[in-house]
Predicted model as a PDB file, atoms N, CA, C, CB and O in Angstrom, pLDDT in the B-factor column:
MODEL        1                                                                  
ATOM      1  N   MET A   1     -18.394 -15.665  11.970  1.00 43.00           N  
ATOM      2  CA  MET A   1     -18.912 -14.814  10.667  1.00 43.00           C  
ATOM      3  C   MET A   1     -20.239 -15.560  10.574  1.00 43.00           C  
ATOM      4  CB  MET A   1     -17.875 -14.909   9.094  1.00 43.00           C  
ATOM      5  O   MET A   1     -20.426 -16.762  10.762  1.00 43.00           O  
ATOM      6  N   ALA A   2     -21.309 -14.423  10.180  1.00 50.00           N  
ATOM      7  CA  ALA A   2     -22.870 -14.908  10.570  1.00 50.00           C  
ATOM      8  C   ALA A   2     -23.354 -16.175   8.620  1.00 50.00           C  
ATOM      9  CB  ALA A   2     -24.335 -12.613  10.830  1.00 50.00           C  
ATOM     10  O   ALA A   2     -23.034 -16.007   7.444  1.00 50.00           O  
ATOM     11  N   THR A   3     -23.788 -16.736   8.991  1.00 60.00           N  
ATOM     12  CA  THR A   3     -23.911 -17.260   8.136  1.00 60.00           C  
ATOM     13  C   THR A   3     -24.139 -16.739   6.389  1.00 60.00           C  
ATOM     14  CB  THR A   3     -24.652 -17.827   8.703  1.00 60.00           C  
ATOM     15  O   THR A   3     -23.777 -17.198   5.305  1.00 60.00           O  
ATOM     16  N   LYS A   4     -24.871 -15.641   6.797  1.00 63.00           N  
ATOM     17  CA  LYS A   4     -25.523 -14.986   5.225  1.00 63.00           C  
ATOM     18  C   LYS A   4     -23.791 -14.100   5.310  1.00 63.00           C  
ATOM     19  CB  LYS A   4     -27.673 -13.541   5.284  1.00 63.00           C  
ATOM     20  O   LYS A   4     -23.230 -14.375   4.249  1.00 63.00           O  
ATOM     21  N   GLY A   5     -23.273 -13.594   5.800  1.00 69.00           N  
ATOM     22  CA  GLY A   5     -22.381 -13.224   5.701  1.00 69.00           C  
ATOM     23  C   GLY A   5     -20.899 -13.976   5.203  1.00 69.00           C  
ATOM     24  O   GLY A   5     -20.021 -13.372   4.587  1.00 69.00           O  
ATOM     25  N   HIS A   6     -20.861 -14.713   5.410  1.00 75.00           N  
ATOM     26  CA  HIS A   6     -19.527 -16.001   5.481  1.00 75.00           C  
ATOM     27  C   HIS A   6     -19.470 -16.394   4.166  1.00 75.00           C  
ATOM     28  CB  HIS A   6     -19.803 -17.546   6.496  1.00 75.00           C  
ATOM     29  O   HIS A   6     -18.446 -16.601   3.515  1.00 75.00           O  
ATOM     30  N   ASN A   7     -21.463 -16.561   3.524  1.00 88.00           N  
ATOM     31  CA  ASN A   7     -21.813 -17.105   2.168  1.00 88.00           C  
ATOM     32  C   ASN A   7     -21.609 -16.158   1.164  1.00 88.00           C  
ATOM     33  CB  ASN A   7     -23.187 -17.561   2.069  1.00 88.00           C  
ATOM     34  O   ASN A   7     -21.727 -16.432  -0.030  1.00 88.00           O  
ATOM     35  N   GLU A   8     -21.184 -14.597   1.773  1.00 90.00           N  
ATOM     36  CA  GLU A   8     -21.239 -14.123   0.991  1.00 90.00           C  
ATOM     37  C   GLU A   8     -19.485 -13.683   0.645  1.00 90.00           C  
ATOM     38  CB  GLU A   8     -22.323 -13.280   1.233  1.00 90.00           C  
ATOM     39  O   GLU A   8     -18.982 -13.566  -0.473  1.00 90.00           O  
ATOM     40  N   VAL A   9     -18.920 -13.531   1.764  1.00 89.00           N  
ATOM     41  CA  VAL A   9     -17.479 -13.978   1.830  1.00 89.00           C  
ATOM     42  C   VAL A   9     -16.673 -14.819   0.684  1.00 89.00           C  
ATOM     43  CB  VAL A   9     -17.427 -14.769   2.983  1.00 89.00           C  
ATOM     44  O   VAL A   9     -15.666 -14.472   0.067  1.00 89.00           O  
ATOM     45  N   LYS A  10     -17.516 -16.184   0.578  1.00 92.00           N  
ATOM     46  CA  LYS A  10     -17.043 -16.947  -0.038  1.00 92.00           C  
ATOM     47  C   LYS A  10     -17.157 -16.829  -1.484  1.00 92.00           C  
ATOM     48  CB  LYS A  10     -17.399 -17.883   0.412  1.00 92.00           C  
ATOM     49  O   LYS A  10     -16.212 -16.951  -2.263  1.00 92.00           O  
ATOM     50  N   GLU A  11     -18.607 -16.534  -1.866  1.00 95.00           N  
ATOM     51  CA  GLU A  11     -18.927 -16.341  -3.545  1.00 95.00           C  
ATOM     52  C   GLU A  11     -17.932 -15.095  -4.459  1.00 95.00           C  
ATOM     53  CB  GLU A  11     -20.764 -15.761  -3.660  1.00 95.00           C  
ATOM     54  O   GLU A  11     -17.619 -15.050  -5.649  1.00 95.00           O  
ATOM     55  N   SER A  12     -17.459 -13.638  -2.646  1.00 95.00           N  
ATOM     56  CA  SER A  12     -17.218 -13.177  -3.471  1.00 95.00           C  
ATOM     57  C   SER A  12     -15.272 -13.681  -3.554  1.00 95.00           C  
ATOM     58  CB  SER A  12     -17.868 -11.718  -3.300  1.00 95.00           C  
ATOM     59  O   SER A  12     -14.556 -13.500  -4.539  1.00 95.00           O  
ATOM     60  N   LEU A  13     -15.031 -14.030  -2.818  1.00 95.00           N  
ATOM     61  CA  LEU A  13     -13.744 -14.660  -3.066  1.00 95.00           C  
ATOM     62  C   LEU A  13     -13.464 -15.466  -4.279  1.00 95.00           C  
ATOM     63  CB  LEU A  13     -13.492 -15.451  -2.049  1.00 95.00           C  
ATOM     64  O   LEU A  13     -12.504 -15.326  -5.036  1.00 95.00           O  
ATOM     65  N   LEU A  14     -14.704 -16.574  -4.388  1.00 96.00           N  
ATOM     66  CA  LEU A  14     -14.627 -18.019  -5.564  1.00 96.00           C  
ATOM     67  C   LEU A  14     -14.609 -16.831  -6.730  1.00 96.00           C  
ATOM     68  CB  LEU A  14     -16.390 -19.521  -5.670  1.00 96.00           C  
ATOM     69  O   LEU A  14     -13.894 -17.444  -7.523  1.00 96.00           O  
ATOM     70  N   GLU A  15     -14.951 -15.258  -7.569  1.00 97.00           N  
ATOM     71  CA  GLU A  15     -14.997 -14.885  -8.320  1.00 97.00           C  
ATOM     72  C   GLU A  15     -14.795 -14.294  -8.834  1.00 97.00           C  
ATOM     73  CB  GLU A  15     -15.280 -14.891  -8.408  1.00 97.00           C  
ATOM     74  O   GLU A  15     -15.154 -13.946  -9.959  1.00 97.00           O  
ATOM     75  N   MET A  16     -13.418 -13.649  -7.406  1.00 97.00           N  
ATOM     76  CA  MET A  16     -12.275 -13.209  -7.924  1.00 97.00           C  
ATOM     77  C   MET A  16     -10.976 -13.847  -8.279  1.00 97.00           C  
ATOM     78  CB  MET A  16     -12.045 -12.459  -7.268  1.00 97.00           C  
ATOM     79  O   MET A  16     -10.152 -13.439  -9.096  1.00 97.00           O  
ATOM     80  N   THR A  17     -10.899 -15.481  -7.138  1.00 97.00           N  
ATOM     81  CA  THR A  17     -10.400 -15.995  -8.363  1.00 97.00           C  
ATOM     82  C   THR A  17     -11.015 -16.612  -9.256  1.00 97.00           C  
ATOM     83  CB  THR A  17      -9.612 -16.652  -8.213  1.00 97.00           C  
ATOM     84  O   THR A  17     -10.950 -17.839  -9.325  1.00 97.00           O  
ATOM     85  N   ARG A  18     -11.440 -16.173  -9.765  1.00 96.00           N  
ATOM     86  CA  ARG A  18     -11.887 -16.938 -11.627  1.00 96.00           C  
ATOM     87  C   ARG A  18     -11.297 -15.916 -12.218  1.00 96.00           C  
ATOM     88  CB  ARG A  18     -13.833 -17.130 -12.361  1.00 96.00           C  
ATOM     89  O   ARG A  18     -10.481 -16.013 -13.135  1.00 96.00           O  
ATOM     90  N   ILE A  19     -11.923 -14.301 -11.414  1.00 96.00           N  
ATOM     91  CA  ILE A  19     -11.123 -13.654 -12.714  1.00 96.00           C  
ATOM     92  C   ILE A  19      -9.283 -13.667 -13.162  1.00 96.00           C  
ATOM     93  CB  ILE A  19     -11.485 -12.094 -12.511  1.00 96.00           C  
ATOM     94  O   ILE A  19      -8.618 -13.648 -14.197  1.00 96.00           O  
ATOM     95  N   PHE A  20      -8.986 -13.719 -11.410  1.00 97.00           N  
ATOM     96  CA  PHE A  20      -7.709 -12.862 -11.806  1.00 97.00           C  
ATOM     97  C   PHE A  20      -6.863 -14.218 -10.796  1.00 97.00           C  
ATOM     98  CB  PHE A  20      -7.632 -10.695 -11.146  1.00 97.00           C  
ATOM     99  O   PHE A  20      -6.053 -14.086  -9.878  1.00 97.00           O  
ATOM    100  N   ARG A  21      -7.636 -15.910 -11.614  1.00 96.00           N  
ATOM    101  CA  ARG A  21      -6.826 -17.047 -11.330  1.00 96.00           C  
ATOM    102  C   ARG A  21      -5.169 -16.605 -10.649  1.00 96.00           C  
ATOM    103  CB  ARG A  21      -6.738 -17.885 -12.842  1.00 96.00           C  
ATOM    104  O   ARG A  21      -4.355 -16.216 -11.487  1.00 96.00           O  
ATOM    105  N   PRO A  22      -4.762 -16.663  -9.355  1.00 97.00           N  
ATOM    106  CA  PRO A  22      -3.576 -15.876  -8.159  1.00 97.00           C  
ATOM    107  C   PRO A  22      -2.790 -17.812  -9.074  1.00 97.00           C  
ATOM    108  CB  PRO A  22      -4.256 -15.563  -5.286  1.00 97.00           C  
ATOM    109  O   PRO A  22      -3.370 -18.795  -9.534  1.00 97.00           O  
ATOM    110  N   LYS A  23      -1.416 -17.473  -8.922  1.00 96.00           N  
ATOM    111  CA  LYS A  23      -0.595 -17.803  -9.008  1.00 96.00           C  
ATOM    112  C   LYS A  23      -0.019 -19.217  -7.544  1.00 96.00           C  
ATOM    113  CB  LYS A  23      -0.088 -16.496  -9.283  1.00 96.00           C  
ATOM    114  O   LYS A  23       0.365 -20.377  -7.395  1.00 96.00           O  
ATOM    115  N   ASN A  24      -0.532 -17.331  -6.471  1.00 97.00           N  
ATOM    116  CA  ASN A  24      -0.232 -18.175  -4.576  1.00 97.00           C  
ATOM    117  C   ASN A  24      -1.224 -18.073  -4.247  1.00 97.00           C  
ATOM    118  CB  ASN A  24       0.748 -17.556  -3.208  1.00 97.00           C  
ATOM    119  O   ASN A  24      -1.583 -16.904  -4.110  1.00 97.00           O  
ATOM    120  N   PRO A  25      -2.441 -19.346  -3.867  1.00 97.00           N  
ATOM    121  CA  PRO A  25      -3.590 -18.823  -3.156  1.00 97.00           C  
ATOM    122  C   PRO A  25      -4.057 -18.906  -1.745  1.00 97.00           C  
ATOM    123  CB  PRO A  25      -4.454 -19.231  -3.713  1.00 97.00           C  
ATOM    124  O   PRO A  25      -5.134 -18.993  -1.155  1.00 97.00           O  
ATOM    125  N   ARG A  26      -2.103 -18.808  -1.298  1.00 97.00           N  
ATOM    126  CA  ARG A  26      -2.149 -18.219   0.121  1.00 97.00           C  
ATOM    127  C   ARG A  26      -2.351 -16.904   0.132  1.00 97.00           C  
ATOM    128  CB  ARG A  26      -0.983 -18.428   0.886  1.00 97.00           C  
ATOM    129  O   ARG A  26      -3.326 -16.305   0.584  1.00 97.00           O  
ATOM    130  N   LYS A  27      -0.800 -16.204  -0.704  1.00 97.00           N  
ATOM    131  CA  LYS A  27      -0.890 -14.557  -0.987  1.00 97.00           C  
ATOM    132  C   LYS A  27      -1.970 -14.072  -0.380  1.00 97.00           C  
ATOM    133  CB  LYS A  27      -1.020 -14.093  -2.487  1.00 97.00           C  
ATOM    134  O   LYS A  27      -2.374 -13.684   0.716  1.00 97.00           O  
ATOM    135  N   PHE A  28      -2.455 -14.316  -2.038  1.00 97.00           N  
ATOM    136  CA  PHE A  28      -3.972 -14.261  -2.275  1.00 97.00           C  
ATOM    137  C   PHE A  28      -4.640 -14.084  -1.375  1.00 97.00           C  
ATOM    138  CB  PHE A  28      -4.526 -15.212  -2.763  1.00 97.00           C  
ATOM    139  O   PHE A  28      -4.460 -12.949  -0.934  1.00 97.00           O  
ATOM    140  N   VAL A  29      -5.452 -14.709  -0.767  1.00 96.00           N  
ATOM    141  CA  VAL A  29      -6.141 -14.987   0.751  1.00 96.00           C  
ATOM    142  C   VAL A  29      -6.095 -14.324   1.629  1.00 96.00           C  
ATOM    143  CB  VAL A  29      -5.827 -15.897   1.398  1.00 96.00           C  
ATOM    144  O   VAL A  29      -7.040 -14.026   2.359  1.00 96.00           O  
ATOM    145  N   LYS A  30      -4.483 -13.814   1.754  1.00 95.00           N  
ATOM    146  CA  LYS A  30      -4.635 -12.931   2.885  1.00 95.00           C  
ATOM    147  C   LYS A  30      -4.219 -11.651   2.678  1.00 95.00           C  
ATOM    148  CB  LYS A  30      -3.996 -13.378   3.968  1.00 95.00           C  
ATOM    149  O   LYS A  30      -3.814 -10.950   3.605  1.00 95.00           O  
ATOM    150  N   GLU A  31      -4.297 -11.180   1.246  1.00 96.00           N  
ATOM    151  CA  GLU A  31      -4.158  -9.692   0.238  1.00 96.00           C  
ATOM    152  C   GLU A  31      -5.781  -9.499   0.484  1.00 96.00           C  
ATOM    153  CB  GLU A  31      -3.526  -9.884  -1.891  1.00 96.00           C  
ATOM    154  O   GLU A  31      -6.315  -8.441   0.816  1.00 96.00           O  
ATOM    155  N   TYR A  32      -6.418 -10.706   0.257  1.00 95.00           N  
ATOM    156  CA  TYR A  32      -8.181 -10.380   1.141  1.00 95.00           C  
ATOM    157  C   TYR A  32      -8.428 -10.502   1.445  1.00 95.00           C  
ATOM    158  CB  TYR A  32      -9.170 -10.315   1.307  1.00 95.00           C  
ATOM    159  O   TYR A  32      -9.636 -10.515   1.207  1.00 95.00           O  
ATOM    160  N   ILE A  33      -7.902 -10.956   2.902  1.00 94.00           N  
ATOM    161  CA  ILE A  33      -8.189 -10.753   4.018  1.00 94.00           C  
ATOM    162  C   ILE A  33      -7.717  -9.357   4.394  1.00 94.00           C  
ATOM    163  CB  ILE A  33      -7.743 -11.763   4.738  1.00 94.00           C  
ATOM    164  O   ILE A  33      -8.444  -8.617   5.057  1.00 94.00           O  
ATOM    165  N   ARG A  34      -6.380  -8.948   3.934  1.00 95.00           N  
ATOM    166  CA  ARG A  34      -6.345  -7.590   4.815  1.00 95.00           C  
ATOM    167  C   ARG A  34      -6.945  -6.456   3.825  1.00 95.00           C  
ATOM    168  CB  ARG A  34      -4.634  -7.144   5.353  1.00 95.00           C  
ATOM    169  O   ARG A  34      -6.810  -5.328   4.297  1.00 95.00           O  
ATOM    170  N   LYS A  35      -7.441  -6.490   2.834  1.00 94.00           N  
ATOM    171  CA  LYS A  35      -8.152  -5.723   1.661  1.00 94.00           C  
ATOM    172  C   LYS A  35      -9.304  -5.549   2.166  1.00 94.00           C  
ATOM    173  CB  LYS A  35      -8.277  -6.378   0.279  1.00 94.00           C  
ATOM    174  O   LYS A  35      -9.777  -4.417   2.266  1.00 94.00           O  
ATOM    175  N   TYR A  36      -9.826  -6.428   2.491  1.00 91.00           N  
ATOM    176  CA  TYR A  36     -11.649  -6.151   3.026  1.00 91.00           C  
ATOM    177  C   TYR A  36     -12.337  -6.782   4.393  1.00 91.00           C  
ATOM    178  CB  TYR A  36     -12.729  -6.891   1.810  1.00 91.00           C  
ATOM    179  O   TYR A  36     -13.489  -7.144   4.631  1.00 91.00           O  
ATOM    180  N   ARG A  37     -10.865  -6.750   5.356  1.00 92.00           N  
ATOM    181  CA  ARG A  37     -10.901  -6.687   6.538  1.00 92.00           C  
ATOM    182  C   ARG A  37     -11.664  -8.047   6.636  1.00 92.00           C  
ATOM    183  CB  ARG A  37     -11.449  -5.392   7.099  1.00 92.00           C  
ATOM    184  O   ARG A  37     -12.787  -8.009   6.133  1.00 92.00           O  
ATOM    185  N   ILE A  38     -11.393  -8.903   7.027  1.00 86.00           N  
ATOM    186  CA  ILE A  38     -11.824 -10.186   7.136  1.00 86.00           C  
ATOM    187  C   ILE A  38     -11.722 -10.606   8.296  1.00 86.00           C  
ATOM    188  CB  ILE A  38     -11.284 -10.986   6.388  1.00 86.00           C  
ATOM    189  O   ILE A  38     -10.593 -10.389   8.734  1.00 86.00           O  
ATOM    190  N   THR A  39     -12.577 -11.259   9.209  1.00 80.00           N  
ATOM    191  CA  THR A  39     -12.240 -11.495  10.563  1.00 80.00           C  
ATOM    192  C   THR A  39     -11.223 -12.498  10.618  1.00 80.00           C  
ATOM    193  CB  THR A  39     -13.382 -11.879  11.360  1.00 80.00           C  
ATOM    194  O   THR A  39     -11.264 -13.400   9.781  1.00 80.00           O  
ATOM    195  N   GLY A  40     -10.007 -12.469  11.772  1.00 78.00           N  
ATOM    196  CA  GLY A  40      -9.047 -13.504  11.814  1.00 78.00           C  
ATOM    197  C   GLY A  40      -9.830 -15.063  11.510  1.00 78.00           C  
ATOM    198  O   GLY A  40     -10.982 -15.351  11.186  1.00 78.00           O  
ATOM    199  N   GLY A  41      -8.788 -15.758  11.744  1.00 87.00           N  
ATOM    200  CA  GLY A  41      -9.454 -16.934  11.838  1.00 87.00           C  
ATOM    201  C   GLY A  41      -9.588 -18.037  10.617  1.00 87.00           C  
ATOM    202  O   GLY A  41      -9.577 -19.258  10.775  1.00 87.00           O  
ATOM    203  N   TYR A  42      -9.715 -17.350   9.392  1.00 88.00           N  
ATOM    204  CA  TYR A  42     -11.040 -17.952   8.231  1.00 88.00           C  
ATOM    205  C   TYR A  42     -10.114 -18.162   7.016  1.00 88.00           C  
ATOM    206  CB  TYR A  42     -12.578 -16.616   7.741  1.00 88.00           C  
ATOM    207  O   TYR A  42     -10.515 -18.554   5.920  1.00 88.00           O  
ATOM    208  N   GLU A  43      -8.169 -17.709   7.475  1.00 92.00           N  
ATOM    209  CA  GLU A  43      -7.366 -17.932   5.878  1.00 92.00           C  
ATOM    210  C   GLU A  43      -6.963 -19.391   5.561  1.00 92.00           C  
ATOM    211  CB  GLU A  43      -5.811 -17.043   5.772  1.00 92.00           C  
ATOM    212  O   GLU A  43      -6.384 -19.720   4.526  1.00 92.00           O  
ATOM    213  N   ASP A  44      -7.260 -20.082   6.375  1.00 94.00           N  
ATOM    214  CA  ASP A  44      -6.883 -22.261   5.767  1.00 94.00           C  
ATOM    215  C   ASP A  44      -8.418 -22.396   5.373  1.00 94.00           C  
ATOM    216  CB  ASP A  44      -6.292 -24.055   7.613  1.00 94.00           C  
ATOM    217  O   ASP A  44      -8.551 -23.041   4.333  1.00 94.00           O  
ATOM    218  N   GLU A  45      -9.391 -22.038   5.830  1.00 93.00           N  
ATOM    219  CA  GLU A  45     -10.554 -22.493   5.144  1.00 93.00           C  
ATOM    220  C   GLU A  45     -10.741 -21.463   3.209  1.00 93.00           C  
ATOM    221  CB  GLU A  45     -12.039 -22.072   6.548  1.00 93.00           C  
ATOM    222  O   GLU A  45     -10.827 -21.977   2.094  1.00 93.00           O  
ATOM    223  N   LEU A  46     -10.736 -19.821   3.636  1.00 94.00           N  
ATOM    224  CA  LEU A  46     -10.495 -19.971   2.378  1.00 94.00           C  
ATOM    225  C   LEU A  46      -9.881 -20.118   1.352  1.00 94.00           C  
ATOM    226  CB  LEU A  46     -10.673 -19.670   2.185  1.00 94.00           C  
ATOM    227  O   LEU A  46     -10.393 -20.213   0.236  1.00 94.00           O  
ATOM    228  N   THR A  47      -8.141 -20.170   1.732  1.00 96.00           N  
ATOM    229  CA  THR A  47      -7.319 -20.716   0.858  1.00 96.00           C  
ATOM    230  C   THR A  47      -7.552 -22.222   0.026  1.00 96.00           C  
ATOM    231  CB  THR A  47      -6.222 -20.729   1.607  1.00 96.00           C  
ATOM    232  O   THR A  47      -7.116 -22.468  -1.098  1.00 96.00           O  
ATOM    233  N   HIS A  48      -8.307 -23.093   0.837  1.00 97.00           N  
ATOM    234  CA  HIS A  48      -8.622 -24.026   0.817  1.00 97.00           C  
ATOM    235  C   HIS A  48      -9.652 -24.099  -0.674  1.00 97.00           C  
ATOM    236  CB  HIS A  48      -9.054 -24.254   2.158  1.00 97.00           C  
ATOM    237  O   HIS A  48      -9.502 -24.837  -1.648  1.00 97.00           O  
ATOM    238  N   LEU A  49     -10.659 -23.106  -0.437  1.00 96.00           N  
ATOM    239  CA  LEU A  49     -11.475 -23.030  -1.142  1.00 96.00           C  
ATOM    240  C   LEU A  49     -10.896 -22.156  -2.362  1.00 96.00           C  
ATOM    241  CB  LEU A  49     -12.556 -22.642  -0.442  1.00 96.00           C  
ATOM    242  O   LEU A  49     -11.463 -22.338  -3.439  1.00 96.00           O  
ATOM    243  N   VAL A  50      -9.849 -21.237  -2.328  1.00 97.00           N  
ATOM    244  CA  VAL A  50      -9.379 -21.383  -3.728  1.00 97.00           C  
ATOM    245  C   VAL A  50      -8.568 -21.807  -4.375  1.00 97.00           C  
ATOM    246  CB  VAL A  50      -9.259 -20.751  -4.126  1.00 97.00           C  
ATOM    247  O   VAL A  50      -8.155 -21.369  -5.449  1.00 97.00           O  
ATOM    248  N   GLU A  51      -8.137 -22.997  -3.621  1.00 97.00           N  
ATOM    249  CA  GLU A  51      -7.124 -23.854  -4.716  1.00 97.00           C  
ATOM    250  C   GLU A  51      -8.530 -25.194  -5.105  1.00 97.00           C  
ATOM    251  CB  GLU A  51      -5.127 -24.743  -3.634  1.00 97.00           C  
ATOM    252  O   GLU A  51      -8.715 -26.073  -5.946  1.00 97.00           O  
ATOM    253  N   VAL A  52      -9.021 -24.806  -4.278  1.00 96.00           N  
ATOM    254  CA  VAL A  52     -10.062 -26.054  -5.264  1.00 96.00           C  
ATOM    255  C   VAL A  52     -11.050 -25.694  -6.623  1.00 96.00           C  
ATOM    256  CB  VAL A  52     -11.314 -26.702  -4.152  1.00 96.00           C  
ATOM    257  O   VAL A  52     -11.351 -26.466  -7.533  1.00 96.00           O  
ATOM    258  N   GLU A  53     -11.470 -24.189  -6.441  1.00 96.00           N  
ATOM    259  CA  GLU A  53     -11.761 -23.233  -7.799  1.00 96.00           C  
ATOM    260  C   GLU A  53     -10.296 -23.289  -8.779  1.00 96.00           C  
ATOM    261  CB  GLU A  53     -12.128 -21.334  -7.234  1.00 96.00           C  
ATOM    262  O   GLU A  53     -10.335 -23.098  -9.995  1.00 96.00           O  
ATOM    263  N   LEU A  54      -9.438 -23.488  -8.269  1.00 96.00           N  
ATOM    264  CA  LEU A  54      -8.425 -23.095  -9.391  1.00 96.00           C  
ATOM    265  C   LEU A  54      -8.269 -25.004  -9.762  1.00 96.00           C  
ATOM    266  CB  LEU A  54      -6.601 -21.957  -8.666  1.00 96.00           C  
ATOM    267  O   LEU A  54      -7.770 -25.444 -10.798  1.00 96.00           O  
ATOM    268  N   GLY A  55      -8.711 -25.678  -8.871  1.00 95.00           N  
ATOM    269  CA  GLY A  55      -8.093 -27.149  -9.212  1.00 95.00           C  
ATOM    270  C   GLY A  55     -10.063 -26.589 -10.600  1.00 95.00           C  
ATOM    271  O   GLY A  55     -10.023 -25.750 -11.501  1.00 95.00           O  
ATOM    272  N   LYS A  56     -10.602 -26.938 -10.432  1.00 94.00           N  
ATOM    273  CA  LYS A  56     -11.927 -26.972 -11.050  1.00 94.00           C  
ATOM    274  C   LYS A  56     -11.617 -26.233 -12.508  1.00 94.00           C  
ATOM    275  CB  LYS A  56     -13.142 -26.153 -10.049  1.00 94.00           C  
ATOM    276  O   LYS A  56     -11.845 -26.868 -13.537  1.00 94.00           O  
ATOM    277  N   ILE A  57     -10.937 -24.482 -12.595  1.00 92.00           N  
ATOM    278  CA  ILE A  57     -10.604 -23.461 -13.522  1.00 92.00           C  
ATOM    279  C   ILE A  57     -10.028 -24.944 -14.494  1.00 92.00           C  
ATOM    280  CB  ILE A  57      -9.349 -21.957 -12.892  1.00 92.00           C  
ATOM    281  O   ILE A  57     -10.737 -25.409 -15.386  1.00 92.00           O  
ATOM    282  N   ASP A  58      -8.278 -25.707 -14.035  1.00 90.00           N  
ATOM    283  CA  ASP A  58      -7.851 -26.259 -14.475  1.00 90.00           C  
ATOM    284  C   ASP A  58      -8.350 -27.172 -15.059  1.00 90.00           C  
ATOM    285  CB  ASP A  58      -7.293 -26.352 -14.022  1.00 90.00           C  
ATOM    286  O   ASP A  58      -8.078 -27.163 -16.259  1.00 90.00           O  
ATOM    287  N   SER A  59      -9.172 -28.226 -14.631  1.00 90.00           N  
ATOM    288  CA  SER A  59      -9.438 -29.115 -15.142  1.00 90.00           C  
ATOM    289  C   SER A  59     -10.637 -28.673 -16.123  1.00 90.00           C  
ATOM    290  CB  SER A  59      -9.580 -30.063 -14.212  1.00 90.00           C  
ATOM    291  O   SER A  59     -10.713 -29.197 -17.234  1.00 90.00           O  
ATOM    292  N   SER A  60     -11.487 -27.797 -15.747  1.00 85.00           N  
ATOM    293  CA  SER A  60     -12.418 -27.414 -17.023  1.00 85.00           C  
ATOM    294  C   SER A  60     -11.066 -26.867 -18.795  1.00 85.00           C  
ATOM    295  CB  SER A  60     -13.689 -25.524 -16.191  1.00 85.00           C  
ATOM    296  O   SER A  60     -11.072 -27.295 -19.949  1.00 85.00           O  
ATOM    297  N   VAL A  61     -10.752 -26.500 -18.551  1.00 80.00           N  
ATOM    298  CA  VAL A  61      -9.777 -25.854 -19.368  1.00 80.00           C  
ATOM    299  C   VAL A  61      -8.546 -26.828 -20.322  1.00 80.00           C  
ATOM    300  CB  VAL A  61      -9.067 -24.916 -18.299  1.00 80.00           C  
ATOM    301  O   VAL A  61      -8.094 -26.346 -21.361  1.00 80.00           O  
ATOM    302  N   SER A  62      -8.115 -28.153 -19.850  1.00 68.00           N  
ATOM    303  CA  SER A  62      -7.640 -28.753 -20.261  1.00 68.00           C  
ATOM    304  C   SER A  62      -8.247 -30.003 -21.019  1.00 68.00           C  
ATOM    305  CB  SER A  62      -7.007 -28.772 -19.528  1.00 68.00           C  
ATOM    306  O   SER A  62      -7.502 -30.808 -21.578  1.00 68.00           O  
TER     307      SER A  62                                                      
ENDMDL                                                                          
END                                                                             
């Protein structure tokens, strides 16, 4: 993925994470990849980003 496109995907995914606050990050990422036709091979990286973002949300709410 090109750097610009990759950053757009990451920002979009993080924004959707903040909005939906998924209970299962892996399933959320799989659905996101399928829906937006993201190139394969990024699932683990994107799942990690979602988990980190959810951790930030949880720590700021507490």
